[in-house]
N, C-alpha and C positions, 0 to 999 in steps of 0.2 A: 442608200444604194447597196445592194448585196455584193459580197466580195467576188463571186463568179462573174457578175456583170462588170465589175471594176477591172478584173483581169482581162476580160475580152476587150474592153476599151483600151487598155494598155497595149495589147497586141495589135490593135488597129491603128495605133499612132503612126503617122507617116514619118519615115526616116529623113525626109527632106529637111526638117527643121532641127534635127539632132546634131550635136557636136560629134566630132570624129570618134571619141571614146564610146559614146552611146551607140553609134552605128555598128560598132564591132559586135555588140551583144545581139543585135537584131539581125545582122547579116551573116552571122556564123552559126552553123548547125551545132546545137548543143550535143555534147557526147553523152550517150545514154546506153542502157542495155536494151537490145532489140528483141529479146526473147520475152514475150508477154507472160510466159509461165514462170519466169525467174522472180523470186521474192527475197529481198535481203532480210537478214536477221532483224527482228523487231526489238524495240525498247523493252518490251515485256520479257522477251527471251533473254536479253542481256541481263536484266535485273535478277533473273533466276540463277545466273552464274557468278555473281559478285559476292564478296563478303558483306557482312552486316556493317552498315555505316555507323560509326561512333564518333566520339569527340576526337579532334585532331591532337595527336601526340607526336612531338618531334624529338628525334635523337640525333645529335651531331656526330658524324662519323669521322670527318676530317675538317678541322676548324680552319677558318680563313686566317690569313696572316696579318690582316689589318682590320681596323674598325669598319671600313667600307667593304662593299661586296659588288663584284661585277657579274658573276655567273654562279648559279646554284645547280648542283646535281641532286635531284630529289628521287630517292630510291624507295621502292616498296619495302615495307617493314620486314627485316630479316634478310634482305637481299645482299647486303654487304658481305656477310659471311660466305654466301655462295660464290660471289665474284672473287673475293680474296683481297687482302690488303695490298699486295704487290701490284695487281692490275689497277686498283683504284688510285694508288699513289702515282703510278705511271701516267694514268689518264689526267689527273690533276696537274702533274708537272708539264704535260704536253700543252694543256690549255693555258697554263701560266706562262708558257713561252710566248704567247701572244700578248703578254702584258696585262693579263686579267687576274683579278683576285677571285679565288674559287672556294666554295665550301660544299661539302658533301653531307647530306642529311638523309635519314630514314624517317618516313612518316607512316602513321597508322592509317588504315582505310577510313575514309571520312566522306562527307558529302562534297560534291564539287564546289559548292558555295564556300565551304570552309577552306578548301585548298586554294581557291581563288583569293580569298581574304588574306591568307598567309602569304601568297605570292605578292599581293599588294603591299603588305608590310615590308617584305624584303625589298621591293622596288623603292619604297620610301627611304631605304638605307643605301640606295644607289644601284641595286641589281638591274642589269640590262637584259638578262636572258636566263632561261632555265631549260633543263631537259628532264622529262619525267620518265623514269626507268622502272619497268615492271608493271604489275597490275595496280594501277592507280585510278582514282575516280575519273569517269568519263561524262562530261556534260552532253546532253542531247538537245536537238532543236527540231521543230516542225514548221514547215511552211507550205503554202500553195505555190507550186512552181509556175512562174509567170509564162514560161515557154511551153511546158509539157502538158499543162491543163490538168495536172493531178497533184496530190499532196505528197510530200516526202518527209520522213523522219530519219534522223541521222546523227552520228556523233559530231560534235562541233568544238574542237579544241581552241578555236579563236576566242572562245569564252575566257581562256586563261591569258590571252594576249591583251585583250581590251579590258583593262582593270577598272575603269570608271564609267563605262557605258551601262545603261540600265537594261538588263535582260530579265524579262518577266514571263510568267506562265499564267496566261489569262484565259486560255481556251482548253476544253477537253477535246482532243482530236485536232483537226486542222481548223484554222480560223474560219474558213469558208463554211464549216459545218455549223457555226454560230451556236455552240454550246458553251456558255461561260463556265469557268471553273478551272481547277488545277489538276494536271495529270503527271507532273514531274518533268515536263518537257518545255523548253523555252520556245515561245512563239511570237513574242512582241519585243521590239528593240527600239530604244530611244536614247537621247542624250549624246554625249561625245563618244562615238564608236571607233575612233582611231586607236591603234595599238600603243600601249605603253612599253611592252617588252616583247621579245621573241621567245617562242617555246617550241621545242622539239619533243618527240616521244620515241622511246626505244622499248618495244614490247615484243617478246619472243614466246610467251607462254602458250599462245594459240597457233604456233607454227609446228605442231607435232608431226605433220607430214614431211617436214624438212629435217628435223633433228631434235635432240634433247634441248629444251629451252635454256638451261644453264650453260650447256656447251656452246650453243649459238651465241649467247651473250658474251661469254668469255672470248670466243673466237673473234667476235666483232671488235671488242676492245683491243685485242692483239693486232689485228690488221689495221685498225684505226691508228695505232702507234707506229706500225711499220710504214704505212703510207705517209704519215707526217714526217717521218725520219728519212725515208728513202725515195719517196715519189714513185714514178713508174719508169719502166725502161724506155718505152716509146714516147714520142712527143704527144701532147694532149690533142685529142681529136673528138669532135662531137658528131652525133648522128641525129639528123632531123628526118624522121621517117613518118610521112604524112599519107594516111589512107584517103580513099576517094572523096569522101564528103568535105575534106578540107584541102584538097590538092591545090586549089586556086590560091590559097593563103600561104602555101609552102615557102616561097621566097621571103615573105615577111617574117615567118617563124625562123627561118634560117638566119636572116639578118640579125635578129635579136640574139640568137645563140652565138653568133660571131662576135658579139660584144665580150663574151667570155673566152671562147675558143675560135680564133679566126679560121682555123682549119676545121670547118663543120661541113659535113657532106649532107646534101639534100637528096632524098629519094621521095618523089611525089608523082611519079608516072603511074597512072591508074592501072596500067597493064602489068606493072612490076610489083606494087605493094600487095603482099599477101602473106599468109602465115608461113608458107614454105620458104619464101625468100627471107623473111624476118628471122626465122629460126636457124636456117642453114647458112645464110650469108651475112647476117648482122649480129646475132647473139653469139655465134661461135667465133673463136679467135680472141685476140686481145688488142684489137686496133682502136676501139672507141673508149674514151674516158667518160663520156656523158652520152646517154641515149634518151631521146624523147620520142616515144611513139604517139601518134595522133590517131586514135582508133576507138570505135564503140566498144564498150567493155562491160564487165561486171567485176565483182571483187576477185574472181578466180579465173578470168579468161579475157583475151582480146578477141573481138569478133571482126575479123578482117573481111573486106569485100574483094573478091567473092569468097574467100576462105582459103585454107581451113583455119579454124580458131587456134589460138595459142593458149594452152592451159598452164596453170601455176606449176604443175608437176613437170611439164616440159621445160619450163625455165629452170626448175630445180635440177633436172637431169643434164641440161646443156651447161649449166654453171657459167653464165656469161662473165667476162672479166672487166666489164665497165664498172666505174666507181659510183657514178651519180645518175639519177633518173628523174626527169620531169614527166610525169605520166598524165598526158592529156587523154585520160581513159576513165570513163565513168566508174566510180566506186572502187577503183583499183587500190586505193589506200583506206578502205573501210576496215580499220585495224581491229574492230570488234569481231570480225569474221575469221573463222579458221582458215589458215593458209592463204590469207589475202596477198595479192601479187605485190603490192607495195612493200610489204614485209619480206616476201620471198626475195625480191630484187635486192633489198638493202641488207637483210640479216641472214638470208638463207642461201647465199652464194659465197664463194671464197674470196670475192673481191669487193662486193657491194659496201657502200658507206652511207648513202642517204637517198631517199625518195621523196619527191614532192608530188602530191596529187590530192584527189578528193575522196570523201567518204560517201558521196552521193552522185547524182548526175552533175555534169559540168566539170570544170577544171580551171586552170589558170588562163587568163587572157592578158593583153597588154604586157607581153613578155619582156619588152625592153626595160620596164621598170624593175624587173628581177635580175636580168642578165647584166645590165650595165653596172650596177653596184658590185656584182661578182667579178666582173672584168677589172674593176678598179681595186680589187683586193679585199672586199668585204667577205665576212664569213657567211655561211648559208643562212643563219638566223637573221643577221643584219639585213641581208638582201631580201629575205622573205618579209621582214617587217617593213622595209622600204616599199615593197610592192603593195602590202596591205595599206600603208599610209596613202598611197596613190588611190587605191580602190575606195577607201572610206573617207577621203579628205572632205567631201561634201555630203557626208552621210552615206548610208548604204541603201541604195534604191532597191525596189523589188527585183529588178533584173540582175543587179549585182549580187544580191543575196541568193537568187536562184542559181547563178553560175558558181559562186565562190564560197558560200558559208560553210561548205563541207571541206574546205581546203585544210591540209595538215602537212606538217614536215616530220617525216619518219627518219630518225638518225640523230647523230651528234650535230647540233646546230652551230658549233664553233669551228667546224671544218671549213677550210678556205680552198675552194676548188682551183683557184688560180695560183696557189702558192708555189707550184712547181712549173709554172708556165714562164718562158722567157719574157722579159719585160717588153711591153708594147708601148710606144709613145702615143699618147692620145692626140686628138686634134688640138693643137696648141695655139692656133691663131687667135682665139678669143681670150687667151690667158696672159697675153703680154709677151715680152721678149723671152727667149729661152733662158733657162738657168745655166750659168757657167759654173761648173764644179771643178775644183782643183783638189788633188790629194798630194800632200807632201809629208815626208819623202815617199816616193813611189817609183821603184820598189822600196819596200821597207822590211825590217826584221821584226815588226810587231806593232809598234806605236806609230801613228800618223795622224795628221789633222786634215779634216775636210773643210773647205772654205767655199762658200757660195757667193755669187757675184752681187747679191743684195741681201739685206738683213731679214731673212725669212724665218718663220717657225716651221719645222718640218719633222717628219719621221724618216729615219734612215734604216734600211734593211740591207743586210749583206748576204749574198747567195754564193754557194760554191758552183762548180761547173755542172753538177748534177741537178741544179735548180733547187737545192735545199737551203732554207734560210738558216744561217748559222749565227746571226747576230742582229739585234734590233734595238735601237735607242733613239732618243730625241735629239733634235738640233735646234738651238736657239740663237737668234741674232746672226744667222748665217754662218755659224762656225761650230764645230764639235771635234773632239778627239776620238779616234777609234783605236781599240787595242785588239790586235789580231794575234797576239803572242800565244794564245791557247789553241790556235788553228795550225794545221800542217801547212808546209810550204806549197804554193800553187797560185792559180789565178782565181780571183773573186770579182763579183760585181756588186758595187754599192748602189742601191736604188734609193732615191730621195723623193718623197711626196709631200707637198705642202698641203695645208688645210684647204686651200682653194682649188686643188686638183692639179697643180703643176707637178710634172714628173721630170726627173733628171737622173742620170746614172754616170758612173765612172768606173773604169776597169782598174782593179787593184792587183798588185803582185806582192805576195808574201814570200820572202826569202827564208830558207832554212837557217 
């Protein structure tokens, strides 16, 4: 049976016998570029811009403190000098505040397979995640899109997360063209395709329309630190901005975002969603912490119905003050393109920290699998990996690949979007009786003991009144001592979370 015939049969499947997760793919309009004259940059064009691939050479810039490793910062060769020791040391210290062991390395330009093999070696030593900074190898994939009836070639960083799946290059062009051979692009996937690690990418060298690449990178690390340290002035708020083709699904999308930020505004009225409203009433100001537009797009614009379009340079000029973006917007995160919007949002504004989106048509679906872990305190990378585990748990089907294989996380994956959000008690009925937490003495002049009503293992985080985490440590057998002597006098909140998801908190008063 030819591949085109097979794809037609897939599209003809009745949704009656599908499970709910499968129905989402067939009942949701795929986000795509609607301009038939638009053509994204090709693999061949990309190859013309990259350095010559050589043997992988690794230089350690900042060594890890122990034999194990939790997180790796992988820099383009020579980039450490451009960033500067002070900023790198500060970044590592910030990540270590989360209890992670970090190492910073520079690597020479090499083939994607070599970098993937190296990440696999680090994972064998315990590494849970990494961020790729600068011009580093980009794996590409090609597939026949199950929904759009045409082939797509695109960057696919999931290659670096799935360390033991089999990614093969068996066809020249798209599989449907039936030309066996190799062209340097992955087109066949098999084996265990679930992710072993999470990976983010920070790339500013092709954002010349926004600013100098080194300045953009240094500014990004500065505001990364400032946000971790100080948070935001206003309470966290999300924007779920859903254009016409997905207006029906708006309440579902909003409900998922509310797992992270309960205060999430939904705009899905077809008469209201347009470029003018988005630019003048949504991007301007500093009300939203997280913005998720649902709109047909390309790498450099949003195509609103009925219009006008929002271009990357308008985002640059408006300079929105949101921190995080989930871009349900075709090709918005195609990071190989100049001035791609995912990069402009995350690295080309004075507030941006991270964007999640696709390098091709499609985007994220099943959002609850992403936002729920974020609401529970996971960092961006962990939640992104959780989402991918859900997608790939039973293998990656043609419709899942068509929607998701271009997904990428742009930014520091160790950021925790909920870190400055007041603690929300989850639905606890399924978790047994509430935890009773006592703090003695309370008030105290520094040292006190937390005691829980039963012998649980848990993590304790202490926050000040601005929502900043000032202390984190473990609790075993239902008891731990806290030392607040290094903190100024005032009111604090101690939050306890067990491995099973039980959450409790107690107010602490530190006397001068």
